[in-house]
Structure formats: C-alpha cells, structure tokens
MARVO-904183 format. One line per 4 residues: number of its first residue (from 1); their letters; for each residue x, y, z of C-alpha. Coordinates in nm, 4 decimals. Example, Ala and Ser with C-alpha at 12.3 -4.5 7.8 and 13.67 -1.06 7.14 Angstrom:
<drenlos>
1) AS) 1.2300:-0.4500:0.7800; 1.3670:-0.1060:0.7140
</drenlos>
This chain:
<drenlos>
1) MLRL) 12.3658:-9.3330:-11.6567; 12.3371:-9.6291:-11.4073; 12.4898:-9.4457:-11.1243; 12.2053:-9.1793:-11.1943
5) IRFA) 11.9279:-9.4432:-11.1788; 12.0798:-9.5869:-10.8758; 12.1120:-9.2540:-10.7159; 11.7206:-9.1722:-10.8106
9) CRAA) 11.6161:-9.5216:-10.6761; 11.7938:-9.4457:-10.3396; 11.6608:-9.0856:-10.3350; 11.3091:-9.2055:-10.3947
13) AALL) 11.3169:-9.4860:-10.1268; 11.4594:-9.2572:-9.8714; 11.1965:-8.9916:-9.9440; 10.9257:-9.2535:-9.9174
17) GAMG) 11.0693:-9.3810:-9.5779; 11.0924:-9.0105:-9.4349; 10.7297:-8.9434:-9.5501; 10.6101:-9.2533:-9.3668
21) LSAA) 10.4370:-9.3763:-9.6762; 10.4935:-9.7293:-9.6618; 10.3053:-9.7749:-9.3367; 10.0254:-9.5825:-9.4947
25) LAAA) 9.9658:-9.8174:-9.7997; 9.7225:-10.0372:-9.6227; 9.4934:-9.7436:-9.6044; 9.5543:-9.6336:-9.9485
29) PQPW) 9.2484:-9.5327:-10.1439; 9.1324:-9.7590:-10.4148; 9.1487:-9.6686:-10.7782; 8.8814:-9.4367:-10.9118
33) TLPQ) 8.6881:-9.5534:-11.2198; 8.4304:-9.3978:-11.4490; 8.0508:-9.4226:-11.3577; 7.9265:-9.7455:-11.5154
37) PQVL) 7.5994:-9.7154:-11.7020; 7.3357:-9.9677:-11.5500; 7.2496:-10.0745:-11.9236; 7.6002:-10.1720:-11.9512
41) QSHG) 7.6653:-10.3209:-11.6262; 7.3551:-10.5498:-11.6889; 7.5396:-10.7111:-11.9806; 7.8673:-10.7321:-11.8128
45) IRVG) 8.0342:-10.4379:-12.0126; 8.2743:-10.2233:-11.8574; 8.3849:-9.8759:-11.9697; 8.7398:-9.7187:-11.8732
49) GWLQ) 9.0415:-9.5624:-12.0131; 9.3319:-9.3310:-11.9439; 9.5089:-9.0166:-12.0307; 9.8785:-9.0250:-12.1319
53) QGIT) 10.0862:-8.7040:-12.1909; 10.4513:-8.6431:-12.1934; 10.7520:-8.4485:-12.2924; 11.0941:-8.5474:-12.4403
57) FNSR) 11.4158:-8.3340:-12.4491; 11.6929:-8.4391:-12.6945; 12.0563:-8.3467:-12.6012; 12.1500:-8.3034:-12.9635
61) NPAD) 11.8790:-8.0509:-13.0301; 11.8067:-8.1516:-13.3785; 11.7160:-7.8933:-13.6241; 11.4338:-8.0861:-13.7582
65) GYNG) 11.2851:-8.1121:-13.4109; 11.2588:-8.5138:-13.4391; 11.4141:-8.7407:-13.2366; 11.5049:-8.9568:-13.5140
69) PIAT) 11.3521:-9.3222:-13.5336; 11.2464:-9.3129:-13.1776; 10.8406:-9.3951:-13.2026; 10.5487:-9.2085:-13.0540
73) NDWD) 10.7654:-8.9755:-12.8162; 10.9297:-8.8443:-13.1136; 10.9018:-8.4837:-13.0877; 11.1968:-8.2800:-12.9439
77) GEYQ) 11.1049:-8.0213:-12.6634; 10.7350:-8.0436:-12.7409; 10.4306:-8.1468:-12.5242; 10.2427:-8.4650:-12.6447
81) LNQL) 9.9193:-8.5682:-12.5682; 9.9973:-8.9423:-12.6633; 9.6665:-9.1242:-12.5609; 9.3352:-8.9969:-12.4780
85) WLYL) 9.1767:-9.3722:-12.4555; 8.8363:-9.4884:-12.3886; 8.7438:-9.8602:-12.4004; 8.4282:-10.0744:-12.3857
89) SRPT) 8.5157:-10.4404:-12.2944; 8.3019:-10.7835:-12.2114; 8.5915:-11.0279:-12.1745; 8.4653:-11.3904:-12.2232
93) NTGG) 8.4728:-11.6584:-11.9222; 8.3467:-11.9932:-11.9143; 8.5428:-12.1126:-11.6285; 8.6370:-12.3975:-11.8666
97) CGWD) 8.2547:-12.5188:-11.9219; 7.9812:-12.3754:-12.1194; 7.9355:-12.0793:-12.3741; 8.0148:-11.7114:-12.3487
101) WGGH) 8.0170:-11.4182:-12.5604; 8.2217:-11.0901:-12.5425; 8.3889:-10.8238:-12.7281; 8.5924:-10.5043:-12.7148
105) IDLV) 8.6160:-10.1523:-12.8695; 8.8797:-9.8673:-12.8044; 8.8636:-9.5381:-12.9230; 9.1976:-9.3115:-12.8938
109) YGTD) 9.2827:-8.9674:-12.9635; 9.6492:-8.8257:-12.9490; 9.9794:-8.8013:-13.1206; 10.0126:-9.1584:-13.1218
113) WRYG) 9.7611:-9.1743:-13.4013; 10.0415:-9.1456:-13.6495; 10.1775:-9.4729:-13.5438; 9.8306:-9.6543:-13.5492
117) VNYG) 9.7057:-9.5958:-13.8975; 9.5471:-9.8849:-14.0602; 9.5091:-9.8992:-14.4242; 9.1504:-9.8370:-14.5278
121) LEDR) 9.0370:-9.7160:-14.1655; 9.2224:-9.4320:-14.0069; 9.3781:-9.2882:-14.3120; 9.0095:-9.2083:-14.4166
125) INGA) 8.9200:-9.0931:-14.1046; 9.2125:-8.8392:-14.0622; 9.3792:-8.5982:-14.2976; 9.7459:-8.6185:-14.3932
129) GQSY) 9.9770:-8.3838:-14.1921; 9.7630:-8.4025:-13.8855; 9.9539:-8.3741:-13.5425; 9.6612:-8.5199:-13.3586
133) GLVI) 9.4118:-8.7705:-13.4720; 9.1574:-9.0553:-13.3965; 9.2337:-9.4362:-13.4173; 9.0439:-9.7354:-13.3273
137) PQAY) 9.3053:-9.9866:-13.2213; 9.0676:-10.2630:-13.1418; 8.7051:-10.3638:-13.2283; 8.6166:-10.7049:-13.2218
141) LEVA) 8.3558:-10.9759:-13.1075; 8.4346:-11.3043:-12.9544; 8.2668:-11.6377:-12.8537; 8.4056:-11.8994:-12.6062
145) YNHL) 8.3184:-12.2546:-12.5680; 8.4820:-12.4622:-12.2783; 8.8558:-12.3777:-12.3466; 8.8152:-12.2313:-12.6984
149) TIRG) 8.7845:-11.8551:-12.7675; 8.7338:-11.7260:-13.1174; 8.7952:-11.3635:-13.1768; 8.6866:-11.2195:-13.5173
153) GHFA) 8.7494:-10.8292:-13.6222; 9.0294:-10.5808:-13.5720; 9.2458:-10.6425:-13.2738; 9.6152:-10.6346:-13.1388
157) GILG) 9.8713:-10.8867:-13.2792; 10.0147:-11.1431:-13.0417; 10.4214:-11.0922:-13.1035; 10.6586:-10.9158:-12.8744
161) YEVV) 10.6476:-10.7917:-12.5350; 10.5570:-10.4308:-12.5501; 10.1857:-10.3341:-12.6707; 9.9963:-10.0421:-12.7826
165) PAVL) 9.8340:-9.9438:-12.4474; 10.0500:-9.7180:-12.2566; 9.9423:-9.8432:-11.9120; 10.0814:-10.2020:-11.9878
169) NPFY) 10.4453:-10.0954:-12.0921; 10.7525:-10.0284:-11.8316; 10.8670:-9.7155:-12.0175; 10.7385:-9.4000:-12.1881
173) SHSY) 10.9421:-9.4547:-12.5003; 10.8940:-9.7918:-12.7031; 11.1765:-10.0440:-12.8528; 11.2868:-10.0685:-13.2223
177) AMSY) 11.1395:-10.4141:-13.2083; 10.7980:-10.3265:-13.1129; 10.8151:-9.9941:-13.3470; 10.9261:-10.1676:-13.6724
181) TEPL) 10.9587:-10.5519:-13.6522; 10.6025:-10.6662:-13.5352; 10.2416:-10.6524:-13.6798; 10.0819:-10.4476:-13.3703
185) LVTG) 9.7480:-10.4221:-13.5016; 9.5585:-10.6611:-13.7328; 9.2060:-10.7603:-13.8894; 9.1103:-11.0884:-13.9360
189) LMAD) 9.0117:-11.4101:-13.7096; 9.2231:-11.5631:-13.4084; 9.1565:-11.8882:-13.2155; 9.2817:-11.9386:-12.8614
193) YQLT) 9.2774:-12.2878:-12.7133; 9.3652:-12.3722:-12.3511; 9.5218:-12.7167:-12.3896; 9.5961:-12.7465:-12.0159
197) EQWL) 9.6523:-12.4787:-11.7268; 10.0145:-12.4438:-11.8350; 9.9599:-12.4576:-12.2306; 9.7646:-12.2334:-12.4719
201) VQAG) 9.7992:-12.2529:-12.8598; 9.6795:-11.9800:-13.0858; 9.6207:-11.9671:-13.4430; 9.4162:-11.7604:-13.7046
205) FHRG) 9.4735:-11.5238:-14.0330; 9.4665:-11.1614:-14.1014; 9.4690:-10.9049:-14.3706; 9.8016:-10.7883:-14.3194
209) WMMW) 10.0041:-10.5506:-14.1022; 9.8260:-10.2576:-13.9893; 9.5660:-10.3141:-14.2379; 9.1780:-10.2640:-14.2454
213) EDIN) 9.1270:-10.3348:-14.6147; 9.3873:-10.5698:-14.7402; 9.6191:-10.4439:-15.0307; 9.6640:-10.7921:-15.1869
217) NALD) 9.4408:-11.1006:-15.2350; 9.6547:-11.3145:-14.9793; 9.5588:-11.3712:-14.6146; 9.8438:-11.3704:-14.3595
221) FMGG) 9.8893:-11.6571:-14.1015; 9.9570:-11.5802:-13.7164; 9.9929:-11.8307:-13.4587; 10.1919:-11.8990:-13.1463
225) LRYT) 10.2373:-12.1237:-12.8454; 10.2605:-12.0026:-12.4824; 10.3654:-12.1877:-12.1538; 10.2891:-12.0615:-11.8217
229) SLSK) 10.4064:-12.2318:-11.4939; 10.1883:-12.3376:-11.2293; 10.3455:-12.0780:-11.0037; 10.2954:-11.8313:-11.2665
233) HTSL) 10.6642:-11.7133:-11.2089; 10.7749:-11.8213:-11.5303; 10.6270:-11.7701:-11.9158; 10.7465:-11.8579:-12.2437
237) AYAV) 10.5625:-11.7225:-12.5645; 10.6543:-11.8109:-12.9271; 10.4540:-11.6114:-13.2195; 10.4776:-11.5844:-13.5669
241) SVGP) 10.3156:-11.3814:-13.8605; 10.3605:-11.4941:-14.2180; 10.2153:-11.3499:-14.5425; 10.3103:-11.0689:-14.8180
245) QDPG) 10.2536:-10.7060:-14.7518; 10.3271:-10.5568:-15.1053; 10.0176:-10.4855:-15.3405; 10.1093:-10.7531:-15.5771
249) GEHN) 10.1418:-11.0078:-15.3013; 10.4748:-11.1262:-15.4332; 10.7148:-11.0763:-15.1314; 10.6238:-11.3066:-14.8398
253) RFAS) 10.7101:-11.1529:-14.5022; 10.8355:-11.3826:-14.2036; 10.8187:-11.2337:-13.8659; 10.8672:-11.3974:-13.5067
257) SLVW) 10.9202:-11.3275:-13.1614; 11.0105:-11.5359:-12.8613; 10.9499:-11.3812:-12.5096; 11.0422:-11.5139:-12.1855
261) KQKF) 10.9275:-11.3508:-11.8650; 11.0850:-11.4820:-11.5256; 10.9913:-11.3615:-11.1835; 11.3075:-11.4436:-10.9886
265) TERF) 11.1638:-11.2926:-10.6548; 10.8716:-11.0921:-10.5479; 11.0154:-10.7811:-10.6497; 11.2761:-10.8640:-10.9383
269) DYIL) 11.1110:-10.9525:-11.2932; 11.3165:-11.0283:-11.6214; 11.2063:-11.0430:-11.9745; 11.4277:-11.1425:-12.2456
273) QHNL) 11.2773:-11.0931:-12.5957; 11.4279:-11.2243:-12.9489; 11.2748:-11.1170:-13.2961; 11.3700:-11.2592:-13.6208
277) GFEE) 11.1908:-11.1651:-13.9830; 11.2909:-11.1915:-14.3276; 11.0895:-11.0831:-14.6544; 11.1506:-11.1997:-14.9930
281) RTSA) 11.3075:-10.9815:-15.2744; 11.2823:-10.6539:-15.0797; 11.6589:-10.5755:-15.0148; 11.8060:-10.2973:-15.2574
285) DGRQ) 11.9671:-10.5653:-15.4571; 11.6454:-10.7629:-15.4955; 11.7476:-11.0534:-15.2550; 11.5774:-11.1289:-14.9413
289) AEWY) 11.5979:-10.8841:-14.6656; 11.6478:-10.9910:-14.3006; 11.6515:-10.8400:-13.9596; 11.6873:-10.9754:-13.6066
293) GINQ) 11.7460:-10.8669:-13.2424; 11.7331:-10.8870:-12.8655; 11.5487:-10.7033:-12.5934; 11.6224:-10.7314:-12.2303
297) YFLY) 11.3903:-10.5819:-11.9565; 11.5149:-10.5628:-11.5815; 11.2298:-10.4490:-11.3588; 11.2829:-10.4097:-10.9723
301) SLNP) 11.0107:-10.3040:-10.7432; 11.1457:-10.0684:-10.4593; 10.8032:-10.0751:-10.2773; 10.4347:-10.0780:-10.4002
305) KWTA) 10.4778:-9.7269:-10.5424; 10.8210:-9.7359:-10.6951; 10.9777:-9.9405:-10.9595; 11.2969:-9.9122:-11.1219
309) GIRM) 11.3671:-10.0662:-11.4694; 11.6189:-10.0814:-11.7346; 11.5765:-10.1921:-12.0791; 11.8778:-10.2954:-12.3243
313) EWLR) 11.8130:-10.3403:-12.7032; 11.9959:-10.4386:-13.0193; 11.8381:-10.4565:-13.3603; 12.0275:-10.5309:-13.6756
317) DVHG) 11.8517:-10.4328:-13.9945; 12.0559:-10.6085:-14.2278; 11.9304:-10.4630:-14.5342; 11.7800:-10.1359:-14.4142
321) TRVW) 11.4184:-10.2399:-14.4774; 11.2889:-10.2037:-14.1201; 11.3858:-9.8927:-13.9488; 11.2541:-9.6159:-14.1832
325) GLGN) 10.9650:-9.3620:-14.1789; 10.6658:-9.3191:-13.9691; 10.5769:-9.6383:-13.7929; 10.7008:-9.8206:-14.1091
329) MPWA) 10.3792:-9.7895:-14.2443; 10.3740:-9.6326:-14.6054; 10.0004:-9.4776:-14.5706; 10.0675:-9.3411:-14.2522
333) AGRA) 10.0611:-8.9610:-14.2288; 10.1345:-8.6882:-13.9964; 10.4196:-8.5099:-13.8352; 10.7230:-8.7282:-13.7812
337) WDGG) 11.0652:-8.8379:-13.8370; 11.0984:-8.9543:-14.2232; 11.3300:-9.2598:-14.2497; 11.3056:-9.2401:-14.6250
341) TPGA) 11.2340:-9.5150:-14.8773; 11.3130:-9.8893:-14.7729; 11.6429:-10.0187:-14.9447; 11.6964:-9.6833:-15.0587
345) TSFA) 11.7327:-9.4136:-14.7868; 11.7135:-9.6284:-14.5001; 11.9788:-9.7461:-14.2503; 12.1405:-10.0939:-14.2986
349) GDFY) 12.3180:-10.1212:-13.9785; 12.2858:-10.2187:-13.6025; 12.0608:-10.0215:-13.3549; 12.1438:-9.9980:-12.9910
353) ALTA) 11.9424:-9.8558:-12.7222; 11.9587:-9.8221:-12.3406; 11.6836:-9.6823:-12.1414; 11.7008:-9.6428:-11.7524
357) GLQW) 11.3624:-9.5280:-11.5924; 11.1392:-9.5286:-11.2699; 10.7663:-9.5740:-11.2683; 10.5943:-9.3988:-10.9538
361) RPLP) 10.2389:-9.4308:-10.8228; 10.1669:-9.1535:-10.5870; 9.8182:-9.2306:-10.6094; 9.6137:-9.5387:-10.7473
365) NWLV) 9.5230:-9.3607:-11.0591; 9.8386:-9.1884:-11.1174; 10.1640:-9.3099:-11.3126; 10.4502:-9.1117:-11.3577
369) RPEV) 10.7602:-9.2636:-11.5706; 11.0840:-9.0550:-11.6071; 11.3313:-9.1949:-11.8089; 11.6913:-9.1333:-11.9591
373) RWDW) 11.7692:-9.3144:-12.3112; 12.1033:-9.3471:-12.5168; 12.0491:-9.4591:-12.8948; 12.3440:-9.5398:-13.0962
377) YDGP) 12.3735:-9.6423:-13.4773; 12.6582:-9.8504:-13.6055; 12.6470:-9.8653:-14.0016; 12.6895:-9.6731:-14.3054
381) RDPV) 12.5222:-9.3485:-14.3868; 12.2076:-9.3950:-14.6014; 12.3095:-9.4294:-14.9696; 12.0784:-9.1536:-15.1238
385) NSEF) 12.1521:-8.8859:-14.8899; 12.4451:-8.9761:-14.6970; 12.2731:-8.9199:-14.3696; 12.2718:-9.0910:-14.0216
389) PFNA) 11.9273:-9.1592:-13.8337; 11.9860:-8.9138:-13.5594; 12.0191:-8.5138:-13.5216; 11.8371:-8.4475:-13.8642
393) GNSR) 12.0907:-8.6846:-14.0307; 12.4120:-8.5516:-13.8797; 12.4677:-8.8078:-13.5812; 12.5257:-9.1512:-13.5083
397) DQTT) 12.4039:-9.1182:-13.1541; 12.1759:-8.9196:-12.9083; 12.0489:-8.8908:-12.5709; 11.6942:-8.8275:-12.4590
401) FAMD) 11.5624:-8.7259:-12.1502; 11.1605:-8.8005:-12.1281; 10.8730:-8.8148:-11.8960; 10.5085:-8.9174:-11.9171
405) VILT) 10.2109:-8.8798:-11.6930; 9.9191:-9.1227:-11.6840; 9.5695:-9.0994:-11.5406; 9.3586:-9.3894:-11.5493
409) Y) 8.9760:-9.3796:-11.5288
</drenlos>
C-alpha cells in the first residue's frame, strides 16, 4: 500500500509539472463565497458552508452492505451525500482589550446525521430508520472580555484531533478514536482564557456526550490546557471530560486526549494523539471498563494543490464497551452497522487501521480526497453471536477504497 501511495504522489507531481500548473498558481482564482446579505455584514456575521459527497468500496463485499465500525462512510458501494452544511458565524475578537460578542449556528443535512444525533434534539427532528436527516452540530452565543471568552449553548467538544466539519480533516474516513471515544458535541458552558500568547486554559461543564437534554441530573466537567509555540510550529493540547452518561448517573466516565502537532518543515506536518478513558462498573463483569490508543498522522505537501497523508491507529477496547453500534449513541437511529450491546455483543480487543490518501485542490473551492484503508481486529469473537467486526461478522480484517469530493461556498 505504501508503494501505491508513493507511486500516486510521484504521478501527481509529474502530471502537475507537465501541465505547468505550478507556475500558474500565482494567478489562481480566489475561492468563491456565497453572497453576503448586507444585514448580516453590518453585524459582522458571515454565511458559508460546503457540500461533501463520496463513495466507499469494500474488498470483502459484505453481505449486510456495511463497512463494519468505520464511521460516516460506512456504506459499501453506495453514493453518500455526507454533509450539506450551512453556517452563520460571528467570531469574537477583542484584540486583547475590551468587550465583544458573537455566536455560531450550523445546519447540516446528509447521511452523517446518523452519527450526530443528540438526545432530545435530532432524535425529535428526524424519524428512526432514515438514511438522510438534519442535524444542528452547533448553536451557541459567546461573549469576550480582554483575554476571556465564554461560550454557552450547543458546541463541539475540545478532545481529539479530528472534528465533525469535513473540511477540517485530512481524510474522508474517521479514526476509531473520534468515532467512539470522544464527546464530539455537547451542550453547556465553556470558558477560554488566554494566559499568555502561548498558553490557553479551558474549563466548563456540559450535559453529557451527544446530549441536548441530560438523561441524568449530573453535570460533566470538560477542561483542557493548550500550548502553542511563538513560531506556531509546535502545539500541545491536553483535554478531559468527566461525568456519568447513564440514566441513573452512577457510572462515572473519564475520557482524555493528548494531541501534539509539529511542523517539521514548511511541507511536512506530524500529529500524535493519545486517548485514554474508563467508565465505572460498565464492563460485562460489572468492573471498570477501560480503553486507550494512539493515532499518528503524517502529512506532506507536494505543492499548493496536492498533499499526501498517512494515518496509523491502534485502539484497545479492553472490555468491549466503546466500539459498538451507530456512533456509540444508544438513541441514534438510521441505517448503519450495528455492533450490538456494550459488554455483551461488542468486541473486547485491539483495533488497527492504516489509511493512505491524497488531497487534491484542482480549484480553490474544490477538494478531492481518495484513500485506501486497511482495518484489522485482534481479539475474540463477540460473546453472544460469535462474530467478528467486519464482513457481516465473518472477518477480522477488511480493505476499503474510498473517495469524497467537497465543494466549499
């Protein structure tokens, strides 16, 4: 597979050189944006978004039509309109002195809705079993004073490297860490304080993982510390989320991530991510469940239009409580791989994934991302159905070939 990606990179570079596109980059057109209504511009509000669509082919040709626990691009051989995204945003900016206000709202339609269901919100907007639906990833207001910013409402969590907006990720497919071990969307209050130019501290509370309405009476804590070098070439971020996710509020869940980003050269970026989590009395034998893993990303810019990337991941789901079901949210609905019940029909073992891909920007508003991915599971069959995670329960591994196309506006 590595030979394949090297060949593709060389071929792409040779093609660009033959076409003489490198010399024409200086005259490249600027990205097109939606017309900005005057009433929004007068208040500093910007409207924009993107359209993401793709397709994935599985070498196993699974009988159930699903690519196992791979999230979002989980359909085998079917077109997916993943994200039709529209946002309105007014970011705060005090310049370090004075007051400012802002806010943000997202509206998203597509197949990704199944992995963005928040209890008490999208499960009321959409019906069970839909392939396509509507989600509201973020809807918050914020106020800033000097170096302090306070955000309240529904917003993205601060753990991990990969995020929900497709345009901010290096690959079409997602890591297991993002899909199953991090609170992607939360509802609550978060404060950011810029201690110095290099240090940022974050702290707040939320109502639970993927919850608009809390299913218990306990608030979760979320906080973190972030360092960014003066050169902007190095950053280190540690974040945690702590609180119970069960209706009775009896099983405290701790999740953390440590993300190191390093720009070694103007072309080469490296990202290392470590995740660790545990939850009280949720394993099959009633003891504490645990999970941990490491992700590595190697991103190399061939030129302004082409970037090659590799992602290597290992996730150990010690007690089989994380990699199961649709986005690991019990109230999520829609067509997807069903991993079963945690601690019963889930997979207590090690998940490995190797992804190699390209990012191609033929024009400023277009992004094309082909990739090849190999997944392998090292562990026992699930204890109820005696199945493996891949190929409709028949295989330990699979290879997928995928590509998405994104149009920004």
